[in-house]
N, C-alpha and C positions, 0 to 999 in steps of 0.2 A: 218289430210291431208295427201297426198301421190299424184304420180303422178302416173299416166297411165302401169297400165302391159299391160303384151302382153308375147306375144304365151299362148296355153295348155296342160297342160300332162293329157294323158293318166295311172288309175292307174292301179296299177298293179298286181298280183293276189300276187308275195313276198312282193308288201307294203299293201296288203290289211292281209295280215298274218300278219306282222306285229304288227299291227293293231289290231288284234283280241287277240292279245299275252299283249299289252298291256292295251287297253279296251274293258275288253269283257262281261260279260254280266251283267243285273242289277244285283243291288246286292239283295238278299233277302229282303221280305219287313221288317223278323224279324229286320234287318240289318242295311234296308235304314231309316229307320221310325220311331226308339227306342228311340229315343232319347226327344222322349216327346207323355206322355199317351194322345189319342185326346181327344178332347173337348166333351160336352155334348151329343150324336147322335142330339137332334129334335136342337142344331144348326146347326152341319155337315150337317141336312135338308135343311139347308136355302141357300147350297153351291151347285147349283150344277154344278159342276165341270166338263170340257173336261174329254170326256172319257178318262181311266184310268189312269187319273191324281191323286195323291195320296190327301185324303179328306183334305180340309182346316182346319186347328188345330183351330184357334179362328176364328171368322167373322167380331172380331172388330180387329185383328189387325193380316197381312201378314207374320209378321218376328217373331211368335210365334217362333218359332223351330230353334232362331237367339242367342238368349241369352248368355252368356258369357262362355267359358267352355262348352256350352251346343255340343260337340262335338259327332255325329253319331259312334256306332261303324266300322265302315265301316275305319278313319282317323283318330283313337283316339292313337295311337301306330305312326301316320306319326310325323317325327320331324318337326320341328316349324322351315321357310325359307319365305324370302321375294324371291320371284320370279322377276325380273325388264326386259323385252323384251328393248336392246339397237338398235334403228331402225335405224343408223346409222354405227355402231358395227359389226352387224349380230350378239349380240349374246345377251345371258339373266347370265345377272348381279344374283349368291347367294347370299343372305347376312344373317347370320347370327340374328338377330334381339334379343336374350340377350347380345350382344357381340358387335352391331352394325359395323360386318366387314363381307367384300369381304371375302367369303370364296373357291370360284369358281365358275370361270367364260364359259360359254356352246357354244361350237358355233352355229349355227345354221341356219336357211337360209335366202334372201335376206331380208331385211327392216321387222321385227318381231317388230307388230305392242300392240299386246296383250298375254298373257296368263292365257288360258280358263279355271278353272274346267269344265270337264265331268261334266253330270247329276248323272249318280251312282256316282262321286264322285275319282273314282279312277285312273284318269290320266288326267295332265296337260297336255294344249295343247298349243306350241305357236303358234301362227297367223305369217305364213313365207310372205307377202303380195307381196311382189315381185317376191319372190320366189317360189309359185305356188306352199306351199304345206305346211303341220302343221305336226310341230318335238311333239310326244309323248314325256314327262317324269315322270317317275315313281317316282311319289313324297314320295314313302317308300324309294327307292333307294337313289335319286335323279339325275338318269342314264338315258341317252334321248338315246329315240331309232333311226330307220330309218322314217326319214319323209315321209309323205304318200303324194302323189301330188291330192291338193286340190289346184281349179284356184280362182286367191283373192280373198284370205279370210282374208279382211279386220279388219272382227272381225268376232264370233263366239257362238252364242245362243243355249240354246234346250227347246225342246217344253215341259210345264210341263208332260207330261205325261212320257217323257221320250223317243220317237216315232224318233223321229227328229234329227238332228243339220240342224243349221239355219247359212250359212254362210253371212253374208252382205258384197257383194261381189261389191264394191263402183264404182270400175272403169266401172265393165261390165254393170251399171246400174242394179243389178238384187239380189230374195231374191234366194237364192239356199237352198230348201229343204233336206238334204239326210241324210239318214239311218242313224241314233245316233251310230249305232258298226264297219259297215261296209265301212261307210261316202258314198258311192253308191248314186249317184243322184235318186233320184226320183222326184225333178219338180222343171225348174228353173222356177223363177214371173220374170217374167217383169216389173221391177218401174215404170218409165220415169223418176222419178226425180232420180237428180247426189248427188253421195255422198252418199248414205245412210249408217248411220253406227252405232247405237246404239239402244237399244227398253228395252221397259219393259211387262213383263204380265199384265192381268186385274188378278183380283183375282180369277175369277175361270177359266181361264186360258182358253176361247176363243174366244180372241180376243190379239193382241201385238200393242200397237202403237210404231215409228217408224221417227226416225227423219232425213233428207235428210241435210245432210250440205252443198254439194255446191248450192241447188236451194233453200233451205231456205223453203221447204215443211215438211210434220209431214203424216205419213201412215199410213192406222188403216184397221188391216191384220186379217181375219179372219182363226184361226189358224188350225181350221179344213180341212176347204176346199182350204187351203193354197191356200188364193184368195184377194188381196186388194178390200177391202170395204168401204176405204173412203179418202179423198187427198185434202190437205190442205194446200197454199199457205200464211206463219205466216206474221201477219203486218205489219212487218219493212224491208225496203229497206235493200237489205243487210245483211238477217239476216240469221247467220251459225250455227242450232241446234245440240248438240252435246250429253254429257250422258243424259239418259230417269229414270227416277225412281219412282212410283207407290209410294201413301200413305197410311199408315199403314191402315187404312181403308178402302183402293182399291178405294175411294170415285172420287180422282186428282188424273196424272201425271203430273210430274215438267219434264221441256225441261230447260239443262240449253241453252244456247248461246253462244259464246265468241263476238257474234261482238254486240249485243243487250242489252249485260254486267249484266245480269240476268236471272233470269227463268221464262218460259213461264207455264204459271197454267195453263192444261186445263181436261176439262171435258169428262174421257175415253168412255165414254156408249152413253154419244149424239156427240160426237168431234164435238162441236161448236168454234163459236172464243175463243184465249185463251185467258187470262188477261197476264201483265210481270209485275215480281215484278225484279227491281234491287237491284243488291249483290253485284256485282264490276267490276270491266277489266275483258274482258274473259274465263266469268262463263264457267267452262269448266267439272268436276267430282261434281258427290254427291255420298253418303251414309249414312246411318241411323244408327244411334246408335241402341247396343244391348238392352240397354231399351227400343227401338223407341221411345224415346222420342222427339227426335232432327235429323237434318241431317245434315252433312256437306258439305261444296258447295267451292270447288275451283277455285277461280278466277286468273287466270295462266296470267292475263294480268300485277298484281301488288303487288302478293305474298303473297299473302290473304289469307287465311280461312273463311267463314261466317256461322252461325249459326242458322238453321231454328229452332223453336220450332212448334211443329206440334199441339197439343192442344189449343196454344198460337194465331194459324194463321200467325208468324211473324218475321224477325229475330228478334234474340236478344244478339248478340255479332260478333264483330273481330277479328281473331285475325294476326296476319302480322307477316311474319318471320323477326326474327332478321335482316336477313346480306340481304332482296331481297330473288327475285327468279323468278322460276315459275313453280309451281304446278300443277300439272295436272290429273291424274286417280293413283289411286290405292287401300287400303283396310285397314281393321280395325283384331288388331288382335284379338284376339279367344278371349280375357277377356273381350276385349274395352275399355282396355285402351291407344293403341297408333291408333293413325289414320296413315298409310303411304303411301303416295301420291311421285311421281316421280317431278324430277324437269327438264317437260321437253326439257330449251336449258339451260342449266345448268352444263348436263352431273353429276345430283345429285341426293340423293332422300333424303327425311325431314323425321323422323320420330317427332310429336307430341303430347304430352298429351288430349290427349279426355277434361280431368276434366277441367284445367288451357289454351288452345292455346299454352303451352309454349314449344320450340322447342327443341326436345331431344337430336337426332342427328342431324349431315348433312352428306352424306356417297357419297364420292365417286363410279361413276361406269362408262359402256360404254357415248359414244356420241346419246343424243338424245332417252332418257331413257323413255317411253312411257306406256302404261298400266300395270303397275304393279300389280303380286298377293299378298296377303299373304295367309298364306296356314300350314297345315287346317284350314279351321273355320268352328264354329258353324251352322247348316243344318240337313236338313233329303237330301234333291237335289240339284243341282245346272241347275241357267236358263242361265249356260254362264258367259261374260264379265270376267271379272275380281276378278266374285267372288258374285254373286245373289242368294241369299238362301231363302229357306224355311221351 
């Protein structure tokens, strides 16, 4: 959620030059995709992916490249850090996950919402929503570069082929497809709904599902055509859809809804009416475990995390933060042992043991912590948000 943004800044040559230095070329294929040998060629042929998209490693598991500590050569030497955007403080707190201490506070633009890994894994983009800019951070050094003017960047995704960045321009009511390297606008797509904010891509990358927070709607978007092909109103008055995540087998999309207090379960291919799975008050963020067996669901309104088992197709556990809190967005450590979540209304970050649900640490940060990124994480490439890897 955020207030209406104002003004529009033009991208300057100097800013683009700075961008090119931080997020230059797509990594060499031996570098970007070396984290796991491809699956059997016969299996690969079953998935006719988006043109230019890396082959699906396992048609039964979209997250096959995300196993514990399976880091790409691109990121294997990056220091492990947790980057926390503080929306009210206009800063990013940097946490050392070994000590649970804030080791640096980086000034950024106005109202940073999410820290987003680039498709090529080389840059972290801080989405300064009301600052109408993206601040690049070099994850090798932790240093911030010159901000790049981009209007209304509430959230940021990348197409699976690495060709486009997709800006979730929430207040502008647009999906803005930009060149993934220069950030030059290729197509601004009006969407009609209010509050576009989160998304995830189908297994073949040919479409993605988008949540519209303020009008309670879902969109289906053709990736290559950059066109909305489906739109539906969620079957609940006052629905406020948030994070979106696809199941490991690619058959279902799960959409967190903070007013429905649960997950909408959607068949993305048919885009038929979804069903609701109650999880807890203020359902918000969704994170798949390193073994692809479970999904962690943050319930911001009650200070809990629900655990969903994909194979059993049901909720199996609920963990409660011992002193309450407002668990929001985050990510999972490279080894899969710790779930990191921002405490949106409590100026804090939570570290949670994924084996037991025990709180390992509670760390003070700036005001309004939101879409934190744990980095690096396993995976061949990033689809954006706080770290959606394939």
